[in-house]
N, C-alpha and C positions, 0 to 999 in steps of 0.2 A: 318146576323141574327139580329143584333141590329136594323137595318133599318126595318126589317119585324116586330119586336116587337113594334117599334115606330108606324108603320102603324096600327098595331092591337090596340094599346092603343088609337090612334087618332080615329079609327073607332068606338070603344066602347063608347067613350065620345060623339061622334056625334050621334044625334038622326036620322038623315036622311039616314044612311047607312043601307041597307037591311041586314037581318039575314043571308042570303045565302052568301053574300059578306063577312060577318064577319066570317062565318065558313070556307070559303076558306082561308082567312088570317090566321085563327087559325091553319088550316091543314098545311099551308105553314110554319108557325112558328114551329109546331111540327116536320115537316119533316126536317127543317133546324137544329132544336135542335138534332134530331137523327143523321143527317150527321155530326154535330159538335162533338157529343159524339163518333161516329164511328171514325172520323178523329183524335180525341184526343186519343182514344184507340190505333189506328195505330201509332200515333206519340210516345206514351208511349212505345209501343212494339218495335218500331224502336230504341228509345233511349236505351232501355234495351239490344237489340241485339247489338247496337254499343258499349255499355259498356262491354258486354260479349266478343265481338271481341277485344276490347282494352285490357281486362284482359288476353285473350288468347295470343294476340300479345306480351304483356309485359312479360308473362311467357316464351313464345318461345324465345323472344329476350334475356331474362336473361339466359336461358339455353344455347342458342347459344353463347353468350358472355363468359359464363363460360367454354364451350367446347373449344372455340377459345383460351381463356387464357391458358387452360390446354395444348392444342396443342403447343402453343408458348413456354410455360415453358418446355415442353418435348423437343422441338426443340433446345432451348438454352442449356438445360442440355446435350443432345446428342452431340451438337457441341462443348461444353466445354470439354466433356469427350474425344471426338476424338482428339481435339487439344492438350489436356493434354497428351494423350498417344503418339501422334506424337512427341511432344516436348521431352518426356521421351526417346523415341526411338532415336531421334537425339542426345540427350545428351549422351546416352549409346554408340552410335556409335563413338562419339567424344572421350569418355573415352577409348573405345577399341582401337581406332586408336592411341591415345597417348600411351597406353600400348605397342602396337606393335612397335611404333617408338622408345620407350625406350628400347625394346628388341634388335632392330636393332642397336641402339647406343651402347649398352653394347657389342654386337658382334664386332662392328667396333673398340671399344676401345681395344679389344684383338688382333686385326689384326696387324701383323708385315709385313710390305711391303717387306722388304728384304727376309724374310723367304718365303713369298708367291711367290715371283719371282723365287727364287731358286727351290722351290717345283714344280712350273710350268715348269721350264726348264728341271728339272730332269724327270718329268713325260711325257713331250710332245716332247722331242728332238728326231730328226729323225736319228741321228747317228753322227759319227765323220768324215766320208768321204764326200768330196765335190763331187758334180755331175761331170761326165766326160764332158770335154769341147767338144763342137760340132764344127767341122771344116767345112769350106765351101768347097764344092766339085762341080766343074763345070761339069755338065753332057753333055754339048754340046761341050766340048773341045775334039777333035779327038786325040790329042797327049797324052792323059792320059793313064796311065797304065791299062791294062785289069784286073789286080788283085789288087783291092783296099785294102789298108792296113789302118786299123783304127789306128789313132795315139792317144795313151792314155798317160796321165800323171800318174805317180805312185801316189797312194793315200798318202796324208799327214795326219799324226795323229795330233789331237788337243793337245795342252798342257793341263795338268790337270786343272780343274776348281778351281779357287781361291775363297775363301769366301769373297764376296764383303763387303766393309765397309758400303757404302751407295750408292744407285742407284739414280743418279740425271741426269738431261739433260746435265750438264756440262761434265760429264765423262762417258757417256753411251757407248763409244767405248771400255771401259775397259772390257766389258762383252760379247764380240763377241763369238759366238759358233763355227764359222768356222775359219780356219787359214787365214792369210792374203794372198792376191793375189800377186804373185811375177811377 
């Protein structure tokens, strides 16, 4: 454009340049000026569009960041709440377990081993008679009597139970339920 204006100014100052040539140069300058104005308008519109896009992007970015921050805060809050509740549940389970253990300890303190043993014996004993002794009988012996007689020992009664003083591994034979084998 500047070059064309310079050519037009040079041609005007020169006397030898024909008028037709001068009009062509003037038309060229006008055409270049119109193209320059049109390009400047397009550039201005592009800059305005770019600025509008930047403002839109900035607004969307700010909204997105606020949304992501809110989501992260909610996530942290929920995670903290869940962990807090789990910790409280674990703590309550420990307290309940300790209370149960204390109840068991209290019951065990009341336990009298000698009394429990005597109660067990009285409740579960099978009787005072010993089982009958089983004799060996040879079925292949031809000389045996055809009428077998079972040999039984007369039942022996147990002596009355004595109240034990203390049951310990040293004197555990003191409390036999059966009579001794003779």
